[in-house]
All heavy atoms as a GROMACS GRO file, in nm:
protein
  426
    1MET      N    1   9.223  13.088   8.153
    1MET     CA    2   9.157  13.212   8.187
    1MET      C    3   9.185  13.318   8.081
    1MET      O    4   9.094  13.367   8.018
    1MET     CB    5   9.202  13.258   8.324
    1MET     CG    6   9.124  13.371   8.378
    1MET     SD    7   9.163  13.395   8.552
    1MET     CE    8   9.052  13.525   8.589
    2PHE      N    9   9.306  13.357   8.060
    2PHE     CA   10   9.343  13.454   7.957
    2PHE      C   11   9.371  13.375   7.830
    2PHE      O   12   9.484  13.343   7.799
    2PHE     CB   13   9.465  13.536   8.000
    2PHE     CG   14   9.438  13.622   8.119
    2PHE    CD1   15   9.458  13.574   8.247
    2PHE    CD2   16   9.388  13.750   8.104
    2PHE    CE1   17   9.431  13.652   8.357
    2PHE    CE2   18   9.360  13.829   8.213
    2PHE     CZ   19   9.382  13.780   8.341
    3ASN      N   20   9.266  13.344   7.755
    3ASN     CA   21   9.281  13.254   7.643
    3ASN      C   22   9.258  13.319   7.508
    3ASN      O   23   9.253  13.251   7.407
    3ASN     CB   24   9.187  13.134   7.659
    3ASN     CG   25   9.043  13.176   7.677
    3ASN    OD1   26   9.012  13.293   7.678
    3ASN    ND2   27   8.956  13.078   7.692
    4LEU      N   28   9.244  13.450   7.503
    4LEU     CA   29   9.226  13.521   7.377
    4LEU      C   30   9.348  13.606   7.347
    4LEU      O   31   9.402  13.671   7.436
    4LEU     CB   32   9.103  13.614   7.384
    4LEU     CG   33   8.968  13.548   7.408
    4LEU    CD1   34   8.864  13.656   7.436
    4LEU    CD2   35   8.929  13.466   7.288
    5GLU      N   36   9.391  13.604   7.223
    5GLU     CA   37   9.499  13.694   7.183
    5GLU      C   38   9.435  13.825   7.140
    5GLU      O   39   9.336  13.826   7.067
    5GLU     CB   40   9.578  13.636   7.066
    5GLU     CG   41   9.675  13.529   7.106
    5GLU     CD   42   9.763  13.489   6.990
    5GLU    OE1   43   9.817  13.578   6.922
    5GLU    OE2   44   9.776  13.368   6.969
    6GLY      N   45   9.491  13.935   7.185
    6GLY     CA   46   9.436  14.064   7.147
    6GLY      C   47   9.514  14.178   7.209
    6GLY      O   48   9.629  14.161   7.249
    7HIS      N   49   9.450  14.292   7.217
    7HIS     CA   50   9.510  14.410   7.278
    7HIS      C   51   9.431  14.445   7.403
    7HIS      O   52   9.308  14.447   7.401
    7HIS     CB   53   9.507  14.528   7.181
    7HIS     CG   54   9.608  14.518   7.073
    7HIS    ND1   55   9.588  14.446   6.959
    7HIS    CD2   56   9.733  14.568   7.064
    7HIS    CE1   57   9.694  14.454   6.883
    7HIS    NE2   58   9.784  14.527   6.944
    8CYS      N   59   9.503  14.476   7.508
    8CYS     CA   60   9.439  14.518   7.633
    8CYS      C   61   9.380  14.657   7.612
    8CYS      O   62   9.446  14.747   7.560
    8CYS     CB   63   9.544  14.520   7.744
    8CYS     SG   64   9.482  14.584   7.901
    9ASP      N   65   9.255  14.675   7.650
    9ASP     CA   66   9.190  14.805   7.636
    9ASP      C   67   9.233  14.906   7.742
    9ASP      O   68   9.201  15.023   7.732
    9ASP     CB   69   9.038  14.788   7.640
    9ASP     CG   70   8.985  14.722   7.514
    9ASP    OD1   71   9.022  14.766   7.404
    9ASP    OD2   72   8.908  14.625   7.525
   10TRP      N   73   9.307  14.862   7.842
   10TRP     CA   74   9.356  14.954   7.944
   10TRP      C   75   9.499  15.000   7.915
   10TRP      O   76   9.528  15.118   7.921
   10TRP     CB   77   9.345  14.890   8.082
   10TRP     CG   78   9.206  14.906   8.137
   10TRP    CD1   79   9.161  15.003   8.221
   10TRP    CD2   80   9.092  14.824   8.107
   10TRP    NE1   81   9.027  14.987   8.246
   10TRP    CE2   82   8.982  14.879   8.177
   10TRP    CE3   83   9.072  14.713   8.029
   10TRP    CZ2   84   8.854  14.824   8.171
   10TRP    CZ3   85   8.944  14.658   8.023
   10TRP    CH2   86   8.838  14.713   8.094
   11CYS      N   87   9.589  14.908   7.884
   11CYS     CA   88   9.729  14.949   7.858
   11CYS      C   89   9.763  14.952   7.709
   11CYS      O   90   9.871  14.994   7.671
   11CYS     CB   91   9.827  14.859   7.934
   11CYS     SG   92   9.836  14.688   7.873
   12ARG      N   93   9.672  14.902   7.625
   12ARG     CA   94   9.687  14.903   7.479
   12ARG      C   95   9.801  14.816   7.426
   12ARG      O   96   9.843  14.831   7.313
   12ARG     CB   97   9.705  15.044   7.426
   12ARG     CG   98   9.597  15.140   7.464
   12ARG     CD   99   9.474  15.116   7.383
   12ARG     NE  100   9.375  15.219   7.414
   12ARG     CZ  101   9.247  15.195   7.414
   12ARG    NH1  102   9.202  15.078   7.386
   12ARG    NH2  103   9.163  15.291   7.443
   13LYS      N  104   9.850  14.723   7.506
   13LYS     CA  105   9.958  14.635   7.463
   13LYS      C  106   9.900  14.504   7.412
   13LYS      O  107   9.799  14.456   7.463
   13LYS     CB  108  10.053  14.607   7.579
   13LYS     CG  109  10.126  14.729   7.627
   13LYS     CD  110  10.216  14.693   7.742
   13LYS     CE  111  10.285  14.818   7.796
   13LYS     NZ  112  10.364  14.788   7.915
   14PRO      N  113   9.965  14.443   7.311
   14PRO     CA  114   9.920  14.310   7.268
   14PRO      C  115   9.952  14.207   7.376
   14PRO      O  116  10.060  14.210   7.436
   14PRO     CB  117  10.002  14.284   7.142
   14PRO     CG  118  10.116  14.378   7.146
   14PRO     CD  119  10.077  14.493   7.233
   15ALA      N  120   9.857  14.120   7.404
   15ALA     CA  121   9.874  14.022   7.512
   15ALA      C  122   9.764  13.919   7.505
   15ALA      O  123   9.670  13.930   7.426
   15ALA     CB  124   9.870  14.093   7.647
   16MET      N  125   9.774  13.819   7.590
   16MET     CA  126   9.664  13.728   7.612
   16MET      C  127   9.567  13.804   7.704
   16MET      O  128   9.608  13.862   7.804
   16MET     CB  129   9.711  13.600   7.679
   16MET     CG  130   9.807  13.519   7.595
   16MET     SD  131   9.738  13.468   7.436
   16MET     CE  132   9.626  13.341   7.486
   17VAL      N  133   9.439  13.807   7.666
   17VAL     CA  134   9.344  13.891   7.736
   17VAL      C  135   9.222  13.812   7.782
   17VAL      O  136   9.194  13.702   7.734
   17VAL     CB  137   9.297  14.009   7.647
   17VAL    CG1  138   9.411  14.104   7.620
   17VAL    CG2  139   9.236  13.960   7.517
   18LEU      N  140   9.149  13.873   7.874
   18LEU     CA  141   9.025  13.819   7.927
   18LEU      C  142   8.915  13.919   7.896
   18LEU      O  143   8.933  14.040   7.915
   18LEU     CB  144   9.037  13.800   8.079
   18LEU     CG  145   8.916  13.749   8.153
   18LEU    CD1  146   8.882  13.607   8.109
   18LEU    CD2  147   8.942  13.751   8.302
   19GLN      N  148   8.801  13.871   7.850
   19GLN     CA  149   8.690  13.960   7.815
   19GLN      C  150   8.612  13.999   7.938
   19GLN      O  151   8.584  13.916   8.025
   19GLN     CB  152   8.597  13.889   7.717
   19GLN     CG  153   8.477  13.972   7.678
   19GLN     CD  154   8.388  13.898   7.582
   19GLN    OE1  155   8.432  13.851   7.480
   19GLN    NE2  156   8.262  13.888   7.616
   20HIS      N  157   8.576  14.126   7.946
   20HIS     CA  158   8.488  14.179   8.052
   20HIS      C  159   8.371  14.246   7.983
   20HIS      O  160   8.385  14.299   7.874
   20HIS     CB  161   8.562  14.284   8.137
   20HIS     CG  162   8.674  14.225   8.216
   20HIS    ND1  163   8.653  14.163   8.337
   20HIS    CD2  164   8.807  14.221   8.194
   20HIS    CE1  165   8.769  14.122   8.385
   20HIS    NE2  166   8.864  14.156   8.300
   21GLN      N  167   8.256  14.247   8.049
   21GLN     CA  168   8.139  14.310   7.992
   21GLN      C  169   8.075  14.404   8.092
   21GLN      O  170   8.051  14.367   8.207
   21GLN     CB  171   8.038  14.203   7.949
   21GLN     CG  172   7.921  14.258   7.875
   21GLN     CD  173   7.838  14.149   7.810
   21GLN    OE1  174   7.880  14.036   7.799
   21GLN    NE2  175   7.719  14.184   7.767
   22TYR      N  176   8.047  14.526   8.046
   22TYR     CA  177   7.977  14.624   8.128
   22TYR      C  178   7.828  14.593   8.128
   22TYR      O  179   7.778  14.518   8.042
   22TYR     CB  180   7.999  14.765   8.071
   22TYR     CG  181   8.137  14.820   8.097
   22TYR    CD1  182   8.241  14.798   8.008
   22TYR    CD2  183   8.163  14.897   8.210
   22TYR    CE1  184   8.366  14.851   8.031
   22TYR    CE2  185   8.288  14.950   8.233
   22TYR     CZ  186   8.390  14.927   8.143
   22TYR     OH  187   8.513  14.978   8.165
   23CYS      N  188   7.752  14.651   8.220
   23CYS     CA  189   7.609  14.625   8.229
   23CYS      C  190   7.533  14.672   8.105
   23CYS      O  191   7.426  14.621   8.076
   23CYS     CB  192   7.549  14.689   8.355
   23CYS     SG  193   7.557  14.868   8.359
   24ASP      N  194   7.590  14.765   8.030
   24ASP     CA  195   7.524  14.812   7.908
   24ASP      C  196   7.557  14.725   7.786
   24ASP      O  197   7.516  14.754   7.675
   24ASP     CB  198   7.559  14.958   7.880
   24ASP     CG  199   7.707  14.982   7.857
   24ASP    OD1  200   7.786  14.885   7.858
   24ASP    OD2  201   7.745  15.099   7.838
   25GLY      N  202   7.635  14.620   7.808
   25GLY     CA  203   7.665  14.526   7.701
   25GLY      C  204   7.798  14.547   7.632
   25GLY      O  205   7.839  14.465   7.551
   26ALA      N  206   7.865  14.658   7.659
   26ALA     CA  207   7.995  14.685   7.597
   26ALA      C  208   8.097  14.583   7.647
   26ALA      O  209   8.100  14.550   7.765
   26ALA     CB  210   8.042  14.826   7.630
   27LYS      N  211   8.179  14.533   7.555
   27LYS     CA  212   8.280  14.433   7.589
   27LYS      C  213   8.419  14.494   7.576
   27LYS      O  214   8.448  14.562   7.477
   27LYS     CB  215   8.268  14.311   7.499
   27LYS     CG  216   8.140  14.237   7.518
   27LYS     CD  217   8.129  14.119   7.425
   27LYS     CE  218   7.994  14.051   7.445
   27LYS     NZ  219   7.972  13.946   7.348
   28TYR      N  220   8.502  14.470   7.675
   28TYR     CA  221   8.639  14.517   7.674
   28TYR      C  222   8.729  14.403   7.717
   28TYR      O  223   8.683  14.305   7.776
   28TYR     CB  224   8.656  14.636   7.769
   28TYR     CG  225   8.588  14.760   7.716
   28TYR    CD1  226   8.456  14.788   7.746
   28TYR    CD2  227   8.656  14.848   7.632
   28TYR    CE1  228   8.393  14.899   7.695
   28TYR    CE2  229   8.593  14.960   7.581
   28TYR     CZ  230   8.462  14.986   7.612
   28TYR     OH  231   8.400  15.095   7.562
   29TYR      N  232   8.858  14.416   7.690
   29TYR     CA  233   8.953  14.310   7.716
   29TYR      C  234   9.067  14.360   7.802
   29TYR      O  235   9.117  14.471   7.779
   29TYR     CB  236   9.006  14.255   7.583
   29TYR     CG  237   8.895  14.199   7.497
   29TYR    CD1  238   8.825  14.280   7.410
   29TYR    CD2  239   8.859  14.066   7.508
   29TYR    CE1  240   8.721  14.230   7.334
   29TYR    CE2  241   8.755  14.015   7.432
   29TYR     CZ  242   8.687  14.096   7.345
   29TYR     OH  243   8.583  14.046   7.271
   30ALA      N  244   9.109  14.279   7.899
   30ALA     CA  245   9.216  14.318   7.990
   30ALA      C  246   9.322  14.208   7.996
   30ALA      O  247   9.290  14.089   7.997
   30ALA     CB  248   9.162  14.341   8.130
   31CYS      N  249   9.449  14.251   8.001
   31CYS     CA  250   9.559  14.157   8.018
   31CYS      C  251   9.573  14.124   8.166
   31CYS      O  252   9.507  14.184   8.251
   31CYS     CB  253   9.689  14.216   7.962
   31CYS     SG  254   9.751  14.359   8.054
   32SER      N  255   9.660  14.032   8.198
   32SER     CA  256   9.674  13.990   8.338
   32SER      C  257   9.725  14.105   8.425
   32SER      O  258   9.689  14.114   8.543
   32SER     CB  259   9.767  13.870   8.350
   32SER     OG  260   9.894  13.900   8.299
   33SER      N  261   9.804  14.195   8.369
   33SER     CA  262   9.856  14.308   8.447
   33SER      C  263   9.746  14.409   8.481
   33SER      O  264   9.751  14.473   8.586
   33SER     CB  265   9.966  14.380   8.370
   33SER     OG  266  10.073  14.294   8.346
   34CYS      N  267   9.651  14.424   8.393
   34CYS     CA  268   9.547  14.525   8.412
   34CYS      C  269   9.414  14.468   8.462
   34CYS      O  270   9.320  14.542   8.487
   34CYS     CB  271   9.521  14.597   8.279
   34CYS     SG  272   9.663  14.687   8.216
   35ASN      N  273   9.406  14.338   8.478
   35ASN     CA  274   9.279  14.273   8.510
   35ASN      C  275   9.218  14.322   8.640
   35ASN      O  276   9.098  14.348   8.646
   35ASN     CB  277   9.296  14.122   8.512
   35ASN     CG  278   9.163  14.052   8.514
   35ASN    OD1  279   9.077  14.079   8.431
   35ASN    ND2  280   9.145  13.963   8.609
   36ASP      N  281   9.297  14.337   8.745
   36ASP     CA  282   9.242  14.383   8.872
   36ASP      C  283   9.186  14.524   8.859
   36ASP      O  284   9.077  14.554   8.910
   36ASP     CB  285   9.348  14.380   8.983
   36ASP     CG  286   9.382  14.238   9.025
   36ASP    OD1  287   9.300  14.146   9.004
   36ASP    OD2  288   9.492  14.219   9.079
   37TYR      N  289   9.258  14.611   8.791
   37TYR     CA  290   9.209  14.747   8.768
   37TYR      C  291   9.082  14.745   8.683
   37TYR      O  292   8.986  14.818   8.711
   37TYR     CB  293   9.317  14.832   8.700
   37TYR     CG  294   9.269  14.972   8.672
   37TYR    CD1  295   9.256  15.064   8.775
   37TYR    CD2  296   9.235  15.011   8.543
   37TYR    CE1  297   9.210  15.192   8.750
   37TYR    CE2  298   9.189  15.138   8.517
   37TYR     CZ  299   9.177  15.229   8.621
   37TYR     OH  300   9.130  15.354   8.596
   38ALA      N  301   9.078  14.660   8.582
   38ALA     CA  302   8.961  14.650   8.495
   38ALA      C  303   8.838  14.608   8.575
   38ALA      O  304   8.730  14.664   8.555
   38ALA     CB  305   8.988  14.550   8.382
   39LYS      N  306   8.851  14.511   8.663
   39LYS     CA  307   8.738  14.466   8.744
   39LYS      C  308   8.685  14.579   8.831
   39LYS      O  309   8.564  14.596   8.844
   39LYS     CB  310   8.777  14.346   8.829
   39LYS     CG  311   8.794  14.219   8.749
   39LYS     CD  312   8.807  14.096   8.835
   39LYS     CE  313   8.939  14.088   8.904
   39LYS     NZ  314   8.962  13.960   8.975
   40ILE      N  315   8.774  14.657   8.890
   40ILE     CA  316   8.733  14.770   8.974
   40ILE      C  317   8.663  14.875   8.888
   40ILE      O  318   8.557  14.927   8.924
   40ILE     CB  319   8.854  14.831   9.048
   40ILE    CG1  320   8.908  14.732   9.150
   40ILE    CG2  321   8.817  14.964   9.113
   40ILE    CD1  322   9.043  14.770   9.207
   41ASP      N  323   8.721  14.907   8.774
   41ASP     CA  324   8.666  15.007   8.683
   41ASP      C  325   8.526  14.968   8.637
   41ASP      O  326   8.433  15.049   8.641
   41ASP     CB  327   8.760  15.023   8.563
   41ASP     CG  328   8.717  15.132   8.469
   41ASP    OD1  329   8.686  15.243   8.516
   41ASP    OD2  330   8.715  15.107   8.347
   42ILE      N  331   8.509  14.844   8.598
   42ILE     CA  332   8.379  14.796   8.550
   42ILE      C  333   8.277  14.795   8.663
   42ILE      O  334   8.162  14.837   8.645
   42ILE     CB  335   8.394  14.656   8.487
   42ILE    CG1  336   8.475  14.669   8.358
   42ILE    CG2  337   8.259  14.592   8.461
   42ILE    CD1  338   8.525  14.539   8.302
   43ARG      N  339   8.317  14.751   8.781
   43ARG     CA  340   8.225  14.749   8.896
   43ARG      C  341   8.177  14.891   8.930
   43ARG      O  342   8.059  14.914   8.952
   43ARG     CB  343   8.292  14.684   9.016
   43ARG     CG  344   8.202  14.674   9.136
   43ARG     CD  345   8.263  14.599   9.253
   43ARG     NE  346   8.406  14.616   9.262
   43ARG     CZ  347   8.493  14.516   9.272
   43ARG    NH1  348   8.453  14.392   9.275
   43ARG    NH2  349   8.622  14.540   9.280
   44GLU      N  350   8.269  14.987   8.933
   44GLU     CA  351   8.232  15.125   8.964
   44GLU      C  352   8.138  15.182   8.858
   44GLU      O  353   8.041  15.250   8.891
   44GLU     CB  354   8.358  15.213   8.977
   44GLU     CG  355   8.443  15.181   9.097
   44GLU     CD  356   8.371  15.209   9.227
   44GLU    OE1  357   8.305  15.314   9.239
   44GLU    OE2  358   8.381  15.125   9.319
   45TYR      N  359   8.168  15.156   8.732
   45TYR     CA  360   8.082  15.204   8.624
   45TYR      C  361   7.942  15.143   8.634
   45TYR      O  362   7.842  15.214   8.625
   45TYR     CB  363   8.144  15.170   8.488
   45TYR     CG  364   8.056  15.209   8.372
   45TYR    CD1  365   8.059  15.339   8.322
   45TYR    CD2  366   7.969  15.117   8.313
   45TYR    CE1  367   7.978  15.376   8.215
   45TYR    CE2  368   7.888  15.154   8.208
   45TYR     CZ  369   7.893  15.282   8.159
   45TYR     OH  370   7.812  15.318   8.055
   46ASP      N  371   7.936  15.011   8.654
   46ASP     CA  372   7.807  14.944   8.663
   46ASP      C  373   7.725  14.996   8.781
   46ASP      O  374   7.605  15.016   8.769
   46ASP     CB  375   7.826  14.792   8.674
   46ASP     CG  376   7.869  14.729   8.542
   46ASP    OD1  377   7.864  14.796   8.437
   46ASP    OD2  378   7.909  14.611   8.545
   47LEU      N  379   7.789  15.017   8.895
   47LEU     CA  380   7.717  15.070   9.012
   47LEU      C  381   7.663  15.208   8.983
   47LEU      O  382   7.548  15.241   9.019
   47LEU     CB  383   7.809  15.072   9.134
   47LEU     CG  384   7.841  14.938   9.195
   47LEU    CD1  385   7.947  14.953   9.305
   47LEU    CD2  386   7.717  14.870   9.250
   48ALA      N  387   7.741  15.293   8.918
   48ALA     CA  388   7.696  15.428   8.885
   48ALA      C  389   7.579  15.424   8.786
   48ALA      O  390   7.484  15.502   8.799
   48ALA     CB  391   7.812  15.508   8.827
   49GLU      N  392   7.585  15.334   8.689
   49GLU     CA  393   7.477  15.322   8.592
   49GLU      C  394   7.348  15.273   8.657
   49GLU      O  395   7.240  15.314   8.621
   49GLU     CB  396   7.517  15.228   8.478
   49GLU     CG  397   7.615  15.288   8.381
   49GLU     CD  398   7.557  15.406   8.306
   49GLU    OE1  399   7.449  15.392   8.245
   49GLU    OE2  400   7.620  15.515   8.308
   50MET      N  401   7.359  15.182   8.752
   50MET     CA  402   7.241  15.128   8.818
   50MET      C  403   7.174  15.231   8.910
   50MET      O  404   7.054  15.223   8.935
   50MET     CB  405   7.277  15.003   8.897
   50MET     CG  406   7.304  14.885   8.809
   50MET     SD  407   7.338  14.741   8.910
   50MET     CE  408   7.469  14.665   8.820
   51GLU      N  409   7.251  15.328   8.958
   51GLU     CA  410   7.196  15.433   9.044
   51GLU      C  411   7.111  15.531   8.964
   51GLU      O  412   7.024  15.596   9.021
   51GLU     CB  413   7.307  15.509   9.115
   51GLU     CG  414   7.370  15.430   9.227
   51GLU     CD  415   7.480  15.508   9.298
   51GLU    OE1  416   7.506  15.625   9.260
   51GLU    OE2  417   7.540  15.452   9.390
   52LYS      N  418   7.136  15.543   8.836
   52LYS     CA  419   7.063  15.640   8.752
   52LYS      C  420   6.919  15.601   8.734
   52LYS      O  421   6.877  15.494   8.734
   52LYS     CB  422   7.129  15.652   8.614
   52LYS     CG  423   7.260  15.723   8.620
   52LYS     CD  424   7.314  15.739   8.480
   52LYS     CE  425   7.448  15.811   8.484
   52LYS     NZ  426   7.503  15.830   8.353
   0.00000   0.00000   0.00000
């Protein structure tokens, strides 16, 4: 699952990360510690964008 080496876009620490994509195509990466928060953040953003 977390198979990419990189920096988490939420905590900014180097870690194994998972890629997430917003509805507008922007890609961000989250570590295992921040993944649950990232999913919530992305879902809320996507819902707000779809309402516009």
